[in-house]
N, CA, C, O and the ligand as a Tripos MOL2 file, in Angstrom:
@<TRIPOS>MOLECULE
protein
  261   259    66     0     0
PROTEIN
NO_CHARGES

@<TRIPOS>ATOM
      1 N          23.8150   -7.0350   32.7470 N.3       1 MET1
      2 CA         24.7550   -6.5900   33.8370 C.3       1 MET1
      3 C          25.5350   -7.8050   34.1460 C.2       1 MET1
      4 O          26.6290   -7.9120   33.5910 O.2       1 MET1
      5 N          25.1840   -8.6350   34.8600 N.am      2 LEU2
      6 CA         25.9320   -9.7500   35.2360 C.3       2 LEU2
      7 C          25.9540  -10.8170   33.9920 C.2       2 LEU2
      8 O          26.8860  -11.6160   33.9040 O.2       2 LEU2
      9 N          25.1110  -10.8020   33.2330 N.am      3 SER3
     10 CA         24.9230  -11.7080   31.9920 C.3       3 SER3
     11 C          25.9630  -11.1030   31.0310 C.2       3 SER3
     12 O          26.2830  -11.7430   30.0290 O.2       3 SER3
     13 N          26.5210   -9.8620   31.3000 N.am      4 ALA4
     14 CA         27.5450   -9.3850   30.3500 C.3       4 ALA4
     15 C          28.9060  -10.0270   30.7550 C.2       4 ALA4
     16 O          29.8260  -10.0070   29.9370 O.2       4 ALA4
     17 N          29.0630  -10.5550   31.8980 N.am      5 VAL5
     18 CA         30.2490  -11.1560   32.4130 C.3       5 VAL5
     19 C          30.1750  -12.7500   32.5330 C.2       5 VAL5
     20 O          31.1870  -13.4470   32.6170 O.2       5 VAL5
     21 N          29.0990  -13.1660   32.5330 N.am      6 VAL6
     22 CA         28.8630  -14.5280   32.7040 C.3       6 VAL6
     23 C          29.5910  -15.2530   31.8200 C.2       6 VAL6
     24 O          30.1570  -16.2730   32.2150 O.2       6 VAL6
     25 N          29.6900  -14.8410   30.4940 N.am      7 ASP7
     26 CA         30.4370  -15.7260   29.4290 C.3       7 ASP7
     27 C          32.0340  -15.7220   29.7740 C.2       7 ASP7
     28 O          32.8210  -16.4720   29.1980 O.2       7 ASP7
     29 N          32.3940  -14.8440   30.7230 N.am      8 LEU8
     30 CA         33.8930  -14.8580   31.0470 C.3       8 LEU8
     31 C          34.1870  -15.9900   32.3010 C.2       8 LEU8
     32 O          35.3300  -16.3280   32.6070 O.2       8 LEU8
     33 N          33.2210  -16.4050   32.8270 N.am      9 LEU9
     34 CA         33.4280  -17.1900   34.1660 C.3       9 LEU9
     35 C          33.1860  -18.7440   33.8210 C.2       9 LEU9
     36 O          32.6850  -19.2040   32.7950 O.2       9 LEU9
     37 N          33.6190  -19.3550   34.8220 N.am     10 CYS10
     38 CA         33.6370  -20.8690   34.5500 C.3      10 CYS10
     39 C          33.3560  -21.4030   35.9760 C.2      10 CYS10
     40 O          33.6970  -20.7810   36.9820 O.2      10 CYS10
     41 N          32.7800  -22.4680   35.9990 N.am     11 CYS11
     42 CA         32.5250  -23.0490   37.2940 C.3      11 CYS11
     43 C          33.7950  -23.4760   38.0880 C.2      11 CYS11
     44 O          34.6730  -24.0970   37.4900 O.2      11 CYS11
     45 N          33.9010  -23.2430   39.0990 N.am     12 PRO12
     46 CA         35.4700  -23.3140   39.9550 C.3      12 PRO12
     47 C          35.3880  -24.9870   40.3680 C.2      12 PRO12
     48 O          36.3150  -25.5290   40.9690 O.2      12 PRO12
     49 N          34.1590  -25.7110   39.9630 N.am     13 VAL13
     50 CA         34.1280  -27.0130   40.4380 C.3      13 VAL13
     51 C          34.5490  -27.9440   39.2850 C.2      13 VAL13
     52 O          35.3310  -28.8760   39.4690 O.2      13 VAL13
     53 N          33.9730  -27.6420   38.0240 N.am     14 CYS14
     54 CA         34.1480  -28.6660   37.0380 C.3      14 CYS14
     55 C          34.3910  -27.6290   35.7230 C.2      14 CYS14
     56 O          34.1440  -27.9670   34.5650 O.2      14 CYS14
     57 N          34.8280  -26.5350   36.0460 N.am     15 ARG15
     58 CA         35.5040  -25.6310   34.8470 C.3      15 ARG15
     59 C          34.4020  -25.4120   33.5570 C.2      15 ARG15
     60 O          34.7380  -24.9960   32.4490 O.2      15 ARG15
     61 N          33.0390  -25.7780   33.9450 N.am     16 ALA16
     62 CA         32.0250  -25.8530   32.9200 C.3      16 ALA16
     63 C          31.6030  -24.3260   32.7630 C.2      16 ALA16
     64 O          31.6030  -23.6750   33.8070 O.2      16 ALA16
     65 N          31.2300  -23.6520   31.5430 N.am     17 PRO17
     66 CA         30.5720  -22.4610   31.5080 C.3      17 PRO17
     67 C          29.2140  -22.4380   32.1540 C.2      17 PRO17
     68 O          28.4530  -23.3790   32.3770 O.2      17 PRO17
     69 N          29.0510  -20.9050   32.4550 N.am     18 PHE18
     70 CA         27.7330  -20.8020   33.3650 C.3      18 PHE18
     71 C          26.7620  -20.3600   32.3680 C.2      18 PHE18
     72 O          27.0620  -19.9000   31.2670 O.2      18 PHE18
     73 N          25.4210  -20.5500   32.8800 N.am     19 GLU19
     74 CA         24.5080  -19.9100   32.3800 C.3      19 GLU19
     75 C          23.6380  -19.0150   33.5040 C.2      19 GLU19
     76 O          23.7060  -19.3070   34.6980 O.2      19 GLU19
     77 N          22.9690  -18.1110   33.1120 N.am     20 CYS20
     78 CA         22.4270  -17.2000   34.1480 C.3      20 CYS20
     79 C          20.7790  -17.4450   33.9600 C.2      20 CYS20
     80 O          20.1210  -17.3790   32.9220 O.2      20 CYS20
     81 N          20.3380  -17.7530   35.3300 N.am     21 ALA21
     82 CA         18.7660  -17.9030   35.0840 C.3      21 ALA21
     83 C          18.3670  -17.4080   36.6220 C.2      21 ALA21
     84 O          18.8510  -17.8590   37.6600 O.2      21 ALA21
     85 N          17.3750  -16.3780   36.5050 N.am     22 ASP22
     86 CA         16.8850  -15.8350   37.7300 C.3      22 ASP22
     87 C          18.0240  -15.3120   38.6240 C.2      22 ASP22
     88 O          18.7970  -14.4770   38.1550 O.2      22 ASP22
     89 N          18.1620  -15.7310   39.8140 N.am     23 ARG23
     90 CA         19.0770  -15.0960   40.5670 C.3      23 ARG23
     91 C          20.2470  -16.3510   40.8470 C.2      23 ARG23
     92 O          20.9620  -16.3770   41.8490 O.2      23 ARG23
     93 N          20.2730  -17.1860   39.9490 N.am     24 THR24
     94 CA         21.3910  -18.1510   39.9900 C.3      24 THR24
     95 C          22.2010  -18.2830   38.6600 C.2      24 THR24
     96 O          21.8200  -17.9670   37.5330 O.2      24 THR24
     97 N          23.2690  -18.7590   38.9910 N.am     25 LEU25
     98 CA         24.2310  -19.1320   37.9990 C.3      25 LEU25
     99 C          24.2590  -20.6640   37.8700 C.2      25 LEU25
    100 O          24.7860  -21.2890   38.7900 O.2      25 LEU25
    101 N          23.7760  -21.2950   36.8840 N.am     26 TRP26
    102 CA         24.1480  -22.4770   36.8630 C.3      26 TRP26
    103 C          25.3080  -22.9390   35.7990 C.2      26 TRP26
    104 O          25.5160  -22.3020   34.7670 O.2      26 TRP26
    105 N          26.0230  -24.0910   36.1550 N.am     27 CYS27
    106 CA         27.1030  -24.6060   35.1900 C.3      27 CYS27
    107 C          26.4230  -25.4970   34.5680 C.2      27 CYS27
    108 O          25.3040  -25.8060   34.9800 O.2      27 CYS27
    109 N          27.0320  -26.1370   33.3410 N.am     28 THR28
    110 CA         26.6400  -27.0650   32.7240 C.3      28 THR28
    111 C          26.6200  -28.6350   33.2460 C.2      28 THR28
    112 O          26.0500  -29.6560   32.8600 O.2      28 THR28
    113 N          27.4930  -28.3250   34.2730 N.am     29 GLY29
    114 CA         28.0200  -29.6090   35.0240 C.3      29 GLY29
    115 C          26.6720  -29.8400   36.0430 C.2      29 GLY29
    116 O          26.3100  -31.0060   36.2000 O.2      29 GLY29
    117 N          26.0180  -28.8980   36.6490 N.am     30 GLY30
    118 CA         25.0000  -28.9270   37.4010 C.3      30 GLY30
    119 C          25.1570  -28.2690   38.6470 C.2      30 GLY30
    120 O          24.3350  -28.3940   39.5550 O.2      30 GLY30
    121 N          26.2970  -27.4940   38.7370 N.am     31 HIS31
    122 CA         26.5280  -26.7650   40.0020 C.3      31 HIS31
    123 C          25.7570  -25.5670   40.0090 C.2      31 HIS31
    124 O          25.5350  -25.1480   38.8730 O.2      31 HIS31
    125 N          25.2880  -24.8950   40.9210 N.am     32 SER32
    126 CA         24.5580  -23.5010   41.1000 C.3      32 SER32
    127 C          25.3110  -22.7450   42.1200 C.2      32 SER32
    128 O          25.9690  -23.1450   43.0800 O.2      32 SER32
    129 N          25.0340  -21.4450   41.6460 N.am     33 PHE33
    130 CA         25.7180  -20.2240   42.6690 C.3      33 PHE33
    131 C          24.6130  -19.2570   42.7770 C.2      33 PHE33
    132 O          24.0650  -18.8370   41.7580 O.2      33 PHE33
    133 N          24.2540  -18.8780   43.9580 N.am     34 ASP34
    134 CA         23.1680  -17.9690   44.2010 C.3      34 ASP34
    135 C          23.6420  -16.5610   43.7990 C.2      34 ASP34
    136 O          24.8290  -16.3490   44.0450 O.2      34 ASP34
    137 N          22.9510  -15.5530   43.2280 N.am     35 ILE35
    138 CA         23.3660  -14.3800   43.1660 C.3      35 ILE35
    139 C          22.6440  -13.7210   44.1520 C.2      35 ILE35
    140 O          21.4520  -13.9650   44.3360 O.2      35 ILE35
    141 N          23.3910  -12.7400   44.9350 N.am     36 SER36
    142 CA         23.0360  -12.1010   46.0240 C.3      36 SER36
    143 C          22.0990  -10.8080   45.6070 C.2      36 SER36
    144 O          22.1610  -10.3000   44.4880 O.2      36 SER36
    145 N          21.3140  -10.3920   46.5460 N.am     37 LYS37
    146 CA         20.5630   -9.0770   46.1230 C.3      37 LYS37
    147 C          21.3890   -7.8580   45.5980 C.2      37 LYS37
    148 O          20.9240   -7.0200   44.8260 O.2      37 LYS37
    149 N          22.6000   -7.8470   46.0700 N.am     38 GLN38
    150 CA         23.5180   -6.8900   45.7160 C.3      38 GLN38
    151 C          24.2350   -7.1380   44.4810 C.2      38 GLN38
    152 O          25.1550   -6.4160   44.0970 O.2      38 GLN38
    153 N          23.8310   -8.1210   43.8820 N.am     39 GLY39
    154 CA         24.1180   -8.4880   42.5060 C.3      39 GLY39
    155 C          25.5860   -9.2770   42.2720 C.2      39 GLY39
    156 O          26.1460   -9.4310   41.1870 O.2      39 GLY39
    157 N          26.0300   -9.7080   43.5170 N.am     40 TYR40
    158 CA         27.3690  -10.4540   43.5080 C.3      40 TYR40
    159 C          27.0900  -11.8610   43.7270 C.2      40 TYR40
    160 O          26.0940  -12.2770   44.3190 O.2      40 TYR40
    161 N          28.0310  -12.5930   43.2150 N.am     41 VAL41
    162 CA         28.0020  -14.1890   43.3630 C.3      41 VAL41
    163 C          29.1280  -14.6340   43.8700 C.2      41 VAL41
    164 O          30.1640  -14.2480   43.3280 O.2      41 VAL41
    165 N          29.2090  -15.4880   44.9490 N.am     42 SER42
    166 CA         30.2680  -16.1300   45.4510 C.3      42 SER42
    167 C          30.6320  -17.5500   44.8730 C.2      42 SER42
    168 O          29.8940  -18.5290   44.9880 O.2      42 SER42
    169 N          31.9580  -17.5490   44.1840 N.am     43 LEU43
    170 CA         32.2810  -18.7210   43.6510 C.3      43 LEU43
    171 C          33.1230  -19.6470   44.3460 C.2      43 LEU43
    172 O          33.5880  -20.6530   43.8110 O.2      43 LEU43
    173 N          33.3360  -19.2930   45.6090 N.am     44 LEU44
    174 CA         34.3780  -19.7330   46.4610 C.3      44 LEU44
    175 C          33.7030  -21.4360   46.7600 C.2      44 LEU44
    176 O          32.5750  -21.7220   47.1610 O.2      44 LEU44
    177 N          34.6930  -22.2420   46.4500 N.am     45 GLY45
    178 CA         34.2780  -23.6920   46.7170 C.3      45 GLY45
    179 C          34.5330  -24.1010   48.3090 C.2      45 GLY45
    180 O          34.8200  -23.3100   49.2070 O.2      45 GLY45
    181 N          34.3870  -25.2910   48.4070 N.am     46 GLY46
    182 CA         34.6460  -25.8430   49.8760 C.3      46 GLY46
    183 C          33.7520  -25.4070   50.8240 C.2      46 GLY46
    184 O          33.3820  -24.2360   50.7510 O.2      46 GLY46
    185 N          33.2980  -26.1660   51.7660 N.am     47 GLY47
    186 CA         32.1520  -25.9420   52.4140 C.3      47 GLY47
    187 C          30.6940  -26.0510   51.7730 C.2      47 GLY47
    188 O          30.3910  -26.8900   50.9240 O.2      47 GLY47
    189 N          29.9610  -25.2270   52.2200 N.am     48 GLY48
    190 CA         28.3880  -25.1310   51.7470 C.3      48 GLY48
    191 C          28.1310  -24.1510   50.7890 C.2      48 GLY48
    192 O          27.0180  -23.6450   50.6490 O.2      48 GLY48
    193 N          29.4450  -23.7580   49.8940 N.am     49 ALA49
    194 CA         28.7860  -22.8330   49.1090 C.3      49 ALA49
    195 C          28.5520  -23.2040   47.6400 C.2      49 ALA49
    196 O          28.1170  -22.4950   46.7320 O.2      49 ALA49
    197 N          28.9930  -24.6420   47.6220 N.am     50 VAL50
    198 CA         28.6120  -25.2630   46.3500 C.3      50 VAL50
    199 C          27.2630  -26.2080   46.3420 C.2      50 VAL50
    200 O          27.2100  -27.1930   47.0790 O.2      50 VAL50
    201 N          26.2670  -25.8850   45.5410 N.am     51 PHE51
    202 CA         25.1350  -26.7720   45.5980 C.3      51 PHE51
    203 C          25.0250  -27.6010   44.4380 C.2      51 PHE51
    204 O          25.1430  -27.0640   43.3360 O.2      51 PHE51
    205 N          24.8540  -28.6030   44.5080 N.am     52 VAL52
    206 CA         24.8360  -29.5570   43.1590 C.3      52 VAL52
    207 C          23.5200  -29.8960   42.7020 C.2      52 VAL52
    208 O          22.8420  -30.5470   43.4970 O.2      52 VAL52
    209 N          23.0240  -29.6080   41.6300 N.am     53 ARG53
    210 CA         21.5820  -30.0730   41.2830 C.3      53 ARG53
    211 C          21.5450  -31.2210   40.4810 C.2      53 ARG53
    212 O          21.6900  -31.2330   39.2590 O.2      53 ARG53
    213 N          21.3250  -32.2950   41.2890 N.am     54 THR54
    214 CA         21.3880  -33.8970   40.9850 C.3      54 THR54
    215 C          20.2760  -34.4520   41.1070 C.2      54 THR54
    216 O          19.9650  -34.7070   42.2700 O.2      54 THR54
    217 N          19.3390  -34.8190   40.0830 N.am     55 PRO55
    218 CA         18.1640  -35.5300   40.5300 C.3      55 PRO55
    219 C          18.4430  -36.9330   41.0990 C.2      55 PRO55
    220 O          19.3330  -37.6510   40.6450 O.2      55 PRO55
    221 N          17.7260  -37.2470   42.0030 N.am     56 PRO56
    222 CA         17.9430  -38.5000   42.8180 C.3      56 PRO56
    223 C          18.0790  -39.6590   41.9300 C.2      56 PRO56
    224 O          18.6380  -40.5890   42.5100 O.2      56 PRO56
    225 N          17.7260  -39.9370   40.6090 N.am     57 ARG57
    226 CA         18.0960  -41.0010   39.6870 C.3      57 ARG57
    227 C          18.9590  -40.4140   38.8970 C.2      57 ARG57
    228 O          19.1070  -41.1580   37.9280 O.2      57 ARG57
    229 N          19.7030  -39.3370   38.7770 N.am     58 CYS58
    230 CA         20.5430  -38.9630   37.7940 C.3      58 CYS58
    231 C          22.1660  -39.6760   38.1810 C.2      58 CYS58
    232 O          22.7600  -39.6430   39.2590 O.2      58 CYS58
    233 N          22.4950  -40.1670   37.1630 N.am     59 SER59
    234 CA         23.8370  -40.7520   37.5600 C.3      59 SER59
    235 C          25.0650  -39.5390   37.7640 C.2      59 SER59
    236 O          25.0950  -38.5380   37.0490 O.2      59 SER59
    237 N          25.7570  -39.7240   38.5240 N.am     60 VAL60
    238 CA         26.8270  -38.7000   38.7970 C.3      60 VAL60
    239 C          27.9880  -39.1750   38.1560 C.2      60 VAL60
    240 O          28.3400  -40.3470   38.2880 O.2      60 VAL60
    241 N          28.5910  -38.3890   37.4940 N.am     61 PRO61
    242 CA         30.0120  -38.8440   36.5110 C.3      61 PRO61
    243 C          30.9770  -39.1970   37.6180 C.2      61 PRO61
    244 O          31.1490  -38.6000   38.6800 O.2      61 PRO61
    245 N          31.6730  -40.4670   37.0880 N.am     62 GLU62
    246 CA         33.0430  -40.6800   37.8780 C.3      62 GLU62
    247 C          33.8980  -39.6380   38.0230 C.2      62 GLU62
    248 O          33.8930  -38.7590   37.1610 O.2      62 GLU62
    249 N          34.6970  -39.5640   39.0370 N.am     63 GLN63
    250 CA         35.5410  -38.3160   39.2110 C.3      63 GLN63
    251 C          36.8650  -39.0180   39.5220 C.2      63 GLN63
    252 O          37.7820  -38.2940   39.9090 O.2      63 GLN63
    253 N          37.0710  -40.2470   39.4130 N.am     64 ASP64
    254 CA         38.3850  -40.9520   39.9750 C.3      64 ASP64
    255 C          39.3980  -41.2580   38.9180 C.2      64 ASP64
    256 O          40.3900  -41.9530   39.1350 O.2      64 ASP64
    257 N          39.1180  -40.7260   37.7960 N.am     65 SER65
    258 CA         39.8940  -41.1150   36.4670 C.3      65 SER65
    259 C          40.9150  -39.8720   36.1890 C.2      65 SER65
    260 O          41.6600  -39.8920   35.2100 O.2      65 SER65
    261 ZN         30.0310  -27.0630   37.6210 Zn       66 ZN66
@<TRIPOS>BOND
     1     1     2 1
     2     2     3 1
     3     3     4 2
     4     3     5 am
     5     5     6 1
     6     6     7 1
     7     7     8 2
     8     7     9 am
     9     9    10 1
    10    10    11 1
    11    11    12 2
    12    11    13 am
    13    13    14 1
    14    14    15 1
    15    15    16 2
    16    15    17 am
    17    17    18 1
    18    18    19 1
    19    19    20 2
    20    19    21 am
    21    21    22 1
    22    22    23 1
    23    23    24 2
    24    23    25 am
    25    25    26 1
    26    26    27 1
    27    27    28 2
    28    27    29 am
    29    29    30 1
    30    30    31 1
    31    31    32 2
    32    31    33 am
    33    33    34 1
    34    34    35 1
    35    35    36 2
    36    35    37 am
    37    37    38 1
    38    38    39 1
    39    39    40 2
    40    39    41 am
    41    41    42 1
    42    42    43 1
    43    43    44 2
    44    43    45 am
    45    45    46 1
    46    46    47 1
    47    47    48 2
    48    47    49 am
    49    49    50 1
    50    50    51 1
    51    51    52 2
    52    51    53 am
    53    53    54 1
    54    54    55 1
    55    55    56 2
    56    55    57 am
    57    57    58 1
    58    58    59 1
    59    59    60 2
    60    59    61 am
    61    61    62 1
    62    62    63 1
    63    63    64 2
    64    63    65 am
    65    65    66 1
    66    66    67 1
    67    67    68 2
    68    67    69 am
    69    69    70 1
    70    70    71 1
    71    71    72 2
    72    71    73 am
    73    73    74 1
    74    74    75 1
    75    75    76 2
    76    75    77 am
    77    77    78 1
    78    78    79 1
    79    79    80 2
    80    79    81 am
    81    81    82 1
    82    82    83 1
    83    83    84 2
    84    83    85 am
    85    85    86 1
    86    86    87 1
    87    87    88 2
    88    87    89 am
    89    89    90 1
    90    90    91 1
    91    91    92 2
    92    91    93 am
    93    93    94 1
    94    94    95 1
    95    95    96 2
    96    95    97 am
    97    97    98 1
    98    98    99 1
    99    99   100 2
   100    99   101 am
   101   101   102 1
   102   102   103 1
   103   103   104 2
   104   103   105 am
   105   105   106 1
   106   106   107 1
   107   107   108 2
   108   107   109 am
   109   109   110 1
   110   110   111 1
   111   111   112 2
   112   111   113 am
   113   113   114 1
   114   114   115 1
   115   115   116 2
   116   115   117 am
   117   117   118 1
   118   118   119 1
   119   119   120 2
   120   119   121 am
   121   121   122 1
   122   122   123 1
   123   123   124 2
   124   123   125 am
   125   125   126 1
   126   126   127 1
   127   127   128 2
   128   127   129 am
   129   129   130 1
   130   130   131 1
   131   131   132 2
   132   131   133 am
   133   133   134 1
   134   134   135 1
   135   135   136 2
   136   135   137 am
   137   137   138 1
   138   138   139 1
   139   139   140 2
   140   139   141 am
   141   141   142 1
   142   142   143 1
   143   143   144 2
   144   143   145 am
   145   145   146 1
   146   146   147 1
   147   147   148 2
   148   147   149 am
   149   149   150 1
   150   150   151 1
   151   151   152 2
   152   151   153 am
   153   153   154 1
   154   154   155 1
   155   155   156 2
   156   155   157 am
   157   157   158 1
   158   158   159 1
   159   159   160 2
   160   159   161 am
   161   161   162 1
   162   162   163 1
   163   163   164 2
   164   163   165 am
   165   165   166 1
   166   166   167 1
   167   167   168 2
   168   167   169 am
   169   169   170 1
   170   170   171 1
   171   171   172 2
   172   171   173 am
   173   173   174 1
   174   174   175 1
   175   175   176 2
   176   175   177 am
   177   177   178 1
   178   178   179 1
   179   179   180 2
   180   179   181 am
   181   181   182 1
   182   182   183 1
   183   183   184 2
   184   183   185 am
   185   185   186 1
   186   186   187 1
   187   187   188 2
   188   187   189 am
   189   189   190 1
   190   190   191 1
   191   191   192 2
   192   191   193 am
   193   193   194 1
   194   194   195 1
   195   195   196 2
   196   195   197 am
   197   197   198 1
   198   198   199 1
   199   199   200 2
   200   199   201 am
   201   201   202 1
   202   202   203 1
   203   203   204 2
   204   203   205 am
   205   205   206 1
   206   206   207 1
   207   207   208 2
   208   207   209 am
   209   209   210 1
   210   210   211 1
   211   211   212 2
   212   211   213 am
   213   213   214 1
   214   214   215 1
   215   215   216 2
   216   215   217 am
   217   217   218 1
   218   218   219 1
   219   219   220 2
   220   219   221 am
   221   221   222 1
   222   222   223 1
   223   223   224 2
   224   223   225 am
   225   225   226 1
   226   226   227 1
   227   227   228 2
   228   227   229 am
   229   229   230 1
   230   230   231 1
   231   231   232 2
   232   231   233 am
   233   233   234 1
   234   234   235 1
   235   235   236 2
   236   235   237 am
   237   237   238 1
   238   238   239 1
   239   239   240 2
   240   239   241 am
   241   241   242 1
   242   242   243 1
   243   243   244 2
   244   243   245 am
   245   245   246 1
   246   246   247 1
   247   247   248 2
   248   247   249 am
   249   249   250 1
   250   250   251 1
   251   251   252 2
   252   251   253 am
   253   253   254 1
   254   254   255 1
   255   255   256 2
   256   255   257 am
   257   257   258 1
   258   258   259 1
   259   259   260 2
@<TRIPOS>SUBSTRUCTURE
     1 MET1         2 RESIDUE 1 A MET
     2 LEU2         6 RESIDUE 1 A LEU
     3 SER3        10 RESIDUE 1 A SER
     4 ALA4        14 RESIDUE 1 A ALA
     5 VAL5        18 RESIDUE 1 A VAL
     6 VAL6        22 RESIDUE 1 A VAL
     7 ASP7        26 RESIDUE 1 A ASP
     8 LEU8        30 RESIDUE 1 A LEU
     9 LEU9        34 RESIDUE 1 A LEU
    10 CYS10       38 RESIDUE 1 A CYS
    11 CYS11       42 RESIDUE 1 A CYS
    12 PRO12       46 RESIDUE 1 A PRO
    13 VAL13       50 RESIDUE 1 A VAL
    14 CYS14       54 RESIDUE 1 A CYS
    15 ARG15       58 RESIDUE 1 A ARG
    16 ALA16       62 RESIDUE 1 A ALA
    17 PRO17       66 RESIDUE 1 A PRO
    18 PHE18       70 RESIDUE 1 A PHE
    19 GLU19       74 RESIDUE 1 A GLU
    20 CYS20       78 RESIDUE 1 A CYS
    21 ALA21       82 RESIDUE 1 A ALA
    22 ASP22       86 RESIDUE 1 A ASP
    23 ARG23       90 RESIDUE 1 A ARG
    24 THR24       94 RESIDUE 1 A THR
    25 LEU25       98 RESIDUE 1 A LEU
    26 TRP26      102 RESIDUE 1 A TRP
    27 CYS27      106 RESIDUE 1 A CYS
    28 THR28      110 RESIDUE 1 A THR
    29 GLY29      114 RESIDUE 1 A GLY
    30 GLY30      118 RESIDUE 1 A GLY
    31 HIS31      122 RESIDUE 1 A HIS
    32 SER32      126 RESIDUE 1 A SER
    33 PHE33      130 RESIDUE 1 A PHE
    34 ASP34      134 RESIDUE 1 A ASP
    35 ILE35      138 RESIDUE 1 A ILE
    36 SER36      142 RESIDUE 1 A SER
    37 LYS37      146 RESIDUE 1 A LYS
    38 GLN38      150 RESIDUE 1 A GLN
    39 GLY39      154 RESIDUE 1 A GLY
    40 TYR40      158 RESIDUE 1 A TYR
    41 VAL41      162 RESIDUE 1 A VAL
    42 SER42      166 RESIDUE 1 A SER
    43 LEU43      170 RESIDUE 1 A LEU
    44 LEU44      174 RESIDUE 1 A LEU
    45 GLY45      178 RESIDUE 1 A GLY
    46 GLY46      182 RESIDUE 1 A GLY
    47 GLY47      186 RESIDUE 1 A GLY
    48 GLY48      190 RESIDUE 1 A GLY
    49 ALA49      194 RESIDUE 1 A ALA
    50 VAL50      198 RESIDUE 1 A VAL
    51 PHE51      202 RESIDUE 1 A PHE
    52 VAL52      206 RESIDUE 1 A VAL
    53 ARG53      210 RESIDUE 1 A ARG
    54 THR54      214 RESIDUE 1 A THR
    55 PRO55      218 RESIDUE 1 A PRO
    56 PRO56      222 RESIDUE 1 A PRO
    57 ARG57      226 RESIDUE 1 A ARG
    58 CYS58      230 RESIDUE 1 A CYS
    59 SER59      234 RESIDUE 1 A SER
    60 VAL60      238 RESIDUE 1 A VAL
    61 PRO61      242 RESIDUE 1 A PRO
    62 GLU62      246 RESIDUE 1 A GLU
    63 GLN63      250 RESIDUE 1 A GLN
    64 ASP64      254 RESIDUE 1 A ASP
    65 SER65      258 RESIDUE 1 A SER
    66 ZN66       261 GROUP 0 **** ****
């Protein structure tokens, strides 16, 4: 269902493609978006809608270029 359209989506933060895992969409850039019980996922950025999966010792790519 959602996996049928996940290939059409991209991360609004870094524009990376998504992967679907359990009830979460992960982008290859490490951003995650929770899938609600109703089966929808909010891709709205800004505020607390975006969760970055970054291990403490993982270096974050510079974004100032
Ligand atoms: Zn991303």
